[in-house]
Residue frames relative to the residue before (quaternion, step in Angstrom):
aa qw qx qy qz dx dy dz
M 1.0000 0.0000 0.0000 0.0000 0.00 0.00 0.00
S 0.6545 0.5134 -0.3295 0.4466 3.58 0.95 -0.81
Q 0.5935 0.5551 -0.3734 0.4475 3.60 1.14 -0.53
L 0.6219 0.5380 -0.3375 0.4581 3.56 1.05 -0.78
V 0.6595 0.4973 -0.3037 0.4749 3.57 0.93 -0.89
Q 0.6592 0.4981 -0.3129 0.4683 3.57 0.94 -0.87
A 0.6459 0.5141 -0.3266 0.4602 3.57 0.97 -0.84
K 0.6559 0.4884 -0.3145 0.4820 3.59 0.94 -0.83
G 0.6318 0.5366 -0.3285 0.4526 3.59 1.00 -0.81
A 0.6460 0.5072 -0.3145 0.4760 3.56 1.01 -0.81
A 0.6437 0.5144 -0.3224 0.4659 3.57 0.99 -0.82
L 0.6560 0.5006 -0.3115 0.4711 3.57 1.00 -0.78
A 0.6223 0.5501 -0.3458 0.4365 3.58 1.03 -0.75
V 0.6298 0.5319 -0.3337 0.4573 3.58 1.04 -0.75
K 0.7028 0.4886 -0.2655 0.4437 3.59 1.00 -0.83
K 0.4768 0.7074 -0.4369 0.2852 3.62 1.17 -0.26
D 0.6621 0.5026 -0.3148 0.4582 3.59 1.12 -0.52
E 0.5745 0.6001 -0.3788 0.4078 3.58 1.23 -0.31
A 0.6304 -0.5214 0.4146 0.3986 3.55 -1.30 0.31
P 0.6230 -0.5363 0.3948 0.4104 3.61 -1.16 0.46
T 0.3169 -0.7370 0.5697 0.1782 3.53 -1.16 0.64
Q 0.3878 -0.7204 0.5253 0.2338 3.55 -1.06 0.70
Y 0.0963 -0.7903 0.6051 0.0051 3.52 -1.07 0.89
L 0.3408 -0.6769 0.6085 0.2352 3.54 -1.18 0.68
T 0.1623 -0.7924 0.5817 0.0855 3.59 -0.71 1.05
F 0.0203 0.7904 -0.6107 0.0425 3.53 -1.16 0.73
A 0.4385 -0.6770 0.5328 0.2558 3.53 -1.27 0.54
L 0.0758 0.7653 -0.6348 0.0743 3.50 -1.13 0.80
G 0.8503 -0.0714 0.0161 0.5211 3.56 -0.55 1.14
G 0.7226 -0.4517 0.2488 0.4603 3.59 0.99 0.77
E 0.6484 0.4683 -0.3154 0.5106 3.60 1.29 -0.02
M 0.3545 -0.7025 0.5697 0.2374 3.56 -1.26 0.45
F 0.0757 -0.7903 0.6080 -0.0100 3.54 -0.83 1.11
A 0.1352 -0.7762 0.6089 0.0922 3.55 -1.32 0.28
V 0.0942 -0.7460 0.6545 0.0792 3.53 -1.28 0.57
G 0.6044 -0.5651 0.4199 0.3730 3.55 -1.15 0.64
I 0.5088 -0.6857 0.4329 0.2891 3.57 -0.80 1.03
L 0.6019 0.5786 -0.3649 0.4121 3.61 1.12 -0.54
N 0.6394 0.5114 -0.3256 0.4727 3.61 1.23 -0.38
V 0.6481 0.5512 -0.3089 0.4252 3.59 1.18 -0.54
K 0.2316 -0.7757 0.5741 0.1226 3.56 -0.85 1.02
E 0.7725 -0.2231 0.1679 0.5703 3.57 0.93 -0.90
I 0.3142 -0.7013 0.6066 0.2038 3.52 -1.38 0.24
I 0.0264 -0.8152 0.5783 -0.0176 3.56 -0.78 1.03
E 0.5987 -0.5527 0.4450 0.3715 3.53 -1.29 0.43
Y 0.4969 -0.6451 0.4868 0.3163 3.56 -1.08 0.73
G 0.4774 0.6590 -0.4941 0.3061 3.57 -0.91 0.89
N 0.8089 0.2862 -0.2270 0.4606 3.52 -1.39 0.20
L 0.3147 0.7526 -0.5059 0.2803 3.56 0.98 0.90
T 0.2052 -0.7566 0.6097 0.1171 3.56 -0.93 0.91
E 0.3375 -0.7558 0.5278 0.1904 3.57 -0.61 1.16
I 0.2557 -0.7502 0.5946 0.1350 3.52 -1.21 0.66
P 0.3693 -0.7414 0.5079 0.2364 3.61 -0.64 1.02
M 0.8382 0.2469 -0.1784 0.4524 3.56 -1.30 0.50
M 0.5129 0.5974 -0.4445 0.4271 3.60 1.09 0.70
P 0.6199 -0.5278 0.4050 0.4161 3.60 -1.18 0.41
A 0.6567 -0.5557 0.3470 0.3736 3.57 -1.17 0.65
F 0.6611 0.5287 -0.3295 0.4181 3.61 1.04 -0.61
I 0.6261 0.4589 -0.3511 0.5236 3.62 1.23 -0.16
R 0.2360 -0.8256 0.5011 0.1079 3.56 -0.19 1.32
G 0.7147 -0.3684 0.2636 0.5329 3.57 1.13 -0.57
V 0.4793 -0.6318 0.5124 0.3295 3.53 -1.24 -0.54
I 0.1936 -0.7442 0.6238 0.1398 3.53 -1.31 0.42
N 0.3977 -0.6570 0.5790 0.2738 3.52 -1.30 0.41
L 0.0253 -0.8031 0.5941 -0.0371 3.56 -0.44 1.23
R 0.8007 -0.2677 0.1079 0.5250 3.55 -0.10 1.36
G 0.7837 -0.3459 0.1537 0.4925 3.55 0.87 1.03
A 0.6600 0.4657 -0.3128 0.4997 3.59 1.23 -0.22
V 0.3649 -0.7091 0.5601 0.2242 3.56 -1.02 0.81
V 0.0432 -0.8148 0.5770 -0.0361 3.57 -0.61 1.19
P 0.3508 -0.7295 0.5418 0.2265 3.61 -0.70 1.03
V 0.2273 -0.7648 0.5909 0.1191 3.58 -1.14 0.72
I 0.1858 -0.7867 0.5865 0.0508 3.54 -0.76 1.19
D 0.3114 -0.7072 0.6040 0.1952 3.57 -0.99 0.90
L 0.3478 -0.7828 0.4756 0.2002 3.60 -0.25 1.25
A 0.6203 0.5441 -0.3579 0.4371 3.60 0.95 -0.76
A 0.6798 0.4616 -0.2813 0.4956 3.59 0.93 -0.87
R 0.6168 0.5499 -0.3408 0.4483 3.62 1.05 -0.73
F 0.6896 0.4611 -0.2723 0.4876 3.56 1.10 -0.71
G 0.6258 -0.5803 0.3288 0.4043 3.58 1.25 0.16
G 0.5679 0.5921 -0.3859 0.4219 3.57 1.25 0.14
K 0.6807 -0.4348 0.3598 0.4671 3.53 -1.28 -0.35
S 0.6516 -0.5245 0.3783 0.3966 3.55 -1.24 0.42
T 0.5651 -0.6008 0.4552 0.3354 3.53 -1.19 0.67
E 0.3220 -0.7163 0.5845 0.2039 3.54 -0.99 0.90
L 0.4709 -0.6912 0.4735 0.2761 3.54 -0.93 0.91
G 0.0128 -0.7810 0.6240 -0.0224 3.53 -1.04 0.90
K 0.7283 -0.4270 0.3024 0.4425 3.57 -1.30 0.01
R 0.7603 0.3718 -0.1961 0.4953 3.59 1.08 -0.73
T 0.3751 0.7228 -0.4977 0.2985 3.60 1.25 0.14
C 0.0870 0.8029 -0.5838 0.0833 3.56 -0.85 0.94
I 0.4034 -0.6773 0.5607 0.2534 3.52 -1.36 0.14
V 0.1898 -0.7538 0.6222 0.0926 3.54 -0.86 1.06
I 0.2477 -0.7643 0.5800 0.1344 3.58 -0.66 1.10
V 0.0198 -0.7989 0.6001 -0.0346 3.56 -0.65 1.18
E 0.3507 -0.7112 0.5746 0.2024 3.51 -1.26 0.56
V 0.0281 -0.8023 0.5961 -0.0153 3.57 -0.74 1.07
P 0.4239 -0.7125 0.4972 0.2558 3.58 -1.00 0.80
D 0.0833 -0.7476 0.6567 0.0530 3.53 -1.26 0.55
G 0.2130 -0.7904 0.5629 0.1141 3.59 -0.56 1.14
Q 0.1691 0.7693 -0.6022 0.1301 3.54 -0.63 1.10
D 0.8457 0.0557 -0.0871 0.5235 3.55 -1.00 0.89
G 0.6983 -0.4944 0.2678 0.4430 3.58 1.02 0.80
Q 0.6610 0.4622 -0.3092 0.5037 3.58 1.27 0.02
I 0.3590 -0.7006 0.5684 0.2391 3.54 -1.16 0.61
V 0.0865 -0.7736 0.6278 0.0044 3.52 -0.72 1.18
R 0.2375 -0.7780 0.5654 0.1368 3.60 -0.89 0.86
H 0.1477 -0.7822 0.6032 0.0494 3.52 -0.97 0.99
D 0.3358 -0.6923 0.5938 0.2355 3.54 -1.14 0.66
I 0.0150 0.7700 -0.6366 0.0416 3.54 -0.95 0.97
G 0.3188 -0.7372 0.5646 0.1900 3.56 -1.00 0.84
I 0.1230 -0.7623 0.6285 0.0933 3.56 -1.04 0.78
M 0.3360 -0.7494 0.5461 0.1650 3.52 -0.86 1.07
V 0.0006 0.8049 -0.5914 0.0495 3.59 -0.75 1.08
D 0.6158 -0.5626 0.4046 0.3751 3.58 -1.23 0.47
A 0.7676 -0.2050 0.1693 0.5832 3.58 0.92 -0.92
V 0.3723 -0.6845 0.5754 0.2484 3.55 -1.10 0.72
S 0.3106 -0.7738 0.5277 0.1621 3.56 -0.93 0.90
E 0.7104 -0.3796 0.3133 0.5031 3.59 0.23 -1.28
V 0.4615 -0.6085 0.5466 0.3435 3.53 -1.36 0.05
L 0.0596 -0.8102 0.5829 -0.0179 3.56 -0.78 1.11
E 0.3132 -0.6748 0.6207 0.2474 3.51 -1.25 0.49
I 0.0393 -0.7795 0.6252 -0.0077 3.55 -0.75 1.09
P 0.3423 -0.7467 0.5284 0.2146 3.61 -0.46 1.15
A 0.6018 -0.5797 0.4099 0.3658 3.58 -1.08 0.70
S 0.6171 0.5553 -0.3468 0.4366 3.60 1.10 -0.61
E 0.6934 0.4441 -0.2655 0.5014 3.60 1.25 -0.36
I 0.5966 0.5318 -0.3698 0.4738 3.59 1.25 0.34
E 0.1993 -0.7787 0.5904 0.0732 3.53 -0.74 1.17
P 0.5899 -0.5544 0.4279 0.4019 3.61 -1.17 0.42
P 0.5986 -0.5682 0.4076 0.3907 3.59 -1.15 0.48
P 0.5364 -0.6148 0.4532 0.3590 3.60 -1.09 0.57
S 0.4705 -0.6797 0.4819 0.2906 3.57 -1.08 0.68
F 0.7885 0.0456 -0.0479 0.6115 3.59 1.25 -0.26
G 0.6931 0.5143 -0.3383 0.3751 3.54 -1.31 0.21
A 0.5840 0.5586 -0.3953 0.4366 3.61 1.18 -0.19
K 0.4992 -0.6723 0.4664 0.2851 3.56 -1.13 0.67
I 0.7237 0.3463 -0.2234 0.5535 3.58 1.28 -0.18
R 0.6845 -0.4805 0.3491 0.4228 3.56 -1.27 0.33
A 0.5574 -0.6384 0.4245 0.3187 3.56 -0.98 0.89
D 0.6702 0.5032 -0.3217 0.4407 3.62 0.98 -0.69
F 0.5798 0.5631 -0.3765 0.4528 3.60 1.26 -0.14
I 0.6923 0.4798 -0.2631 0.4705 3.60 1.23 -0.42
F 0.3197 -0.7317 0.5743 0.1805 3.57 -0.81 1.05
G 0.7489 -0.2754 0.2166 0.5625 3.55 0.94 -0.93
M 0.4448 -0.6494 0.5463 0.2864 3.51 -1.39 0.03
G 0.1959 -0.8051 0.5534 0.0851 3.56 -0.43 1.23
K 0.2951 -0.7430 0.5745 0.1758 3.56 -0.96 0.92
V 0.0805 0.7857 -0.6017 0.1187 3.55 -0.62 1.22
A 0.8485 -0.1127 0.0326 0.5160 3.58 -0.66 1.18
G 0.7407 -0.4420 0.2226 0.4544 3.56 0.89 0.96
K 0.6890 0.4061 -0.2825 0.5297 3.60 1.26 0.08
F 0.4473 -0.6778 0.5132 0.2777 3.54 -1.27 0.38
V 0.1566 -0.7277 0.6616 0.0901 3.50 -1.20 0.78
I 0.3446 -0.7364 0.5443 0.2066 3.58 -0.81 0.98
I 0.1857 -0.7834 0.5872 0.0834 3.57 -0.52 1.21
L 0.2999 -0.7992 0.5035 0.1340 3.55 -0.56 1.22
E 0.3572 -0.6489 0.6287 0.2369 3.51 -1.29 0.63
I 0.2147 -0.8595 0.4475 0.1223 3.54 0.43 1.30
N 0.6157 0.5504 -0.3540 0.4390 3.62 1.07 -0.60
K 0.6595 0.4634 -0.3067 0.5063 3.62 1.17 -0.49
V 0.6394 0.5365 -0.3259 0.4440 3.58 0.94 -0.91
L 0.7962 0.2429 -0.1009 0.5449 3.56 0.95 -0.93
S 0.1436 0.8162 -0.5411 0.1429 3.57 1.06 0.75
V 0.4056 -0.7349 0.4919 0.2312 3.56 -0.53 1.19
E 0.6338 0.5352 -0.3301 0.4503 3.60 1.02 -0.78
E 0.6782 0.4812 -0.2953 0.4704 3.60 0.90 -0.90
I 0.6315 0.5155 -0.3346 0.4728 3.59 0.99 -0.76
A 0.6191 0.5369 -0.3385 0.4625 3.59 1.04 -0.75
Q 0.6538 0.5018 -0.3099 0.4740 3.59 0.98 -0.82
L 0.6884 0.4917 -0.2835 0.4517 3.58 0.91 -0.90
T 0.6796 0.4561 -0.2927 0.4945 3.59 1.12 -0.55
G 0.4452 -0.7200 0.4346 0.3074 3.58 1.29 -0.15
T 0.4153 0.7102 -0.4650 0.3272 3.56 1.20 0.50
D 0.3140 -0.7204 0.5843 0.2023 3.56 -0.94 0.91
G 0.6841 0.4842 -0.3443 0.4230 3.56 -1.17 0.47
S 0.7671 -0.3817 0.2628 0.4437 3.51 -1.31 -0.26
A 0.6518 -0.5157 0.3916 0.3948 3.52 -1.30 0.35
A 0.6159 0.5425 -0.3533 0.4490 3.58 1.02 -0.71
E 0.6339 0.5188 -0.3269 0.4713 3.58 1.04 -0.77
A 0.6239 0.5449 -0.3383 0.4465 3.59 1.05 -0.74
L 0.6589 0.4848 -0.3097 0.4846 3.57 0.95 -0.85
A 0.6474 0.5107 -0.3250 0.4630 3.57 0.96 -0.82
A 0.6398 0.5155 -0.3251 0.4681 3.58 1.02 -0.80
A 0.6515 0.5013 -0.3176 0.4726 3.58 0.98 -0.82
A 0.6858 0.5009 -0.2837 0.4453 3.55 1.01 -0.79
T 0.7813 0.3397 -0.1766 0.4930 3.58 1.04 -0.69
A 0.4616 0.7034 -0.4445 0.3076 3.59 1.25 -0.12
């Protein structure tokens, strides 16, 4: 585990010379999280969700987004906690995640359910610490780093790991490719 932290720390050290990166911050279960703004397609109001029977608790259902069926993941449940309670500011952040199949990169839209979106922040690489090796409420491989913002930490997610299409396919018990798993979740 310490090698993973050291490897991530080394990767972060290389990025310190780069320009600051922008992150969308959001609240989830009393914690502040962030995802790279380049992964975010849009933010929509929570609603019109169609539940899918026989799916893991973290898959809340699907939405129709301009004719496309988009699965919605409850991040709190994905992190092993209880399901997100709906509130006035609950929303769905549509993110784009890559899926490598047959040597090609295919991008899928997935909705993540969050308590509230906060703001877009620039966090310089010099203000990002490696993820903790213990003590976090979520899996260490889900964390890219800990961003320091106004004296507090923001958990920067490794969104490609959190929303790994292959892992979701395994958890849903779908045979075949990851794209088939998403399609099965969307049409079930």
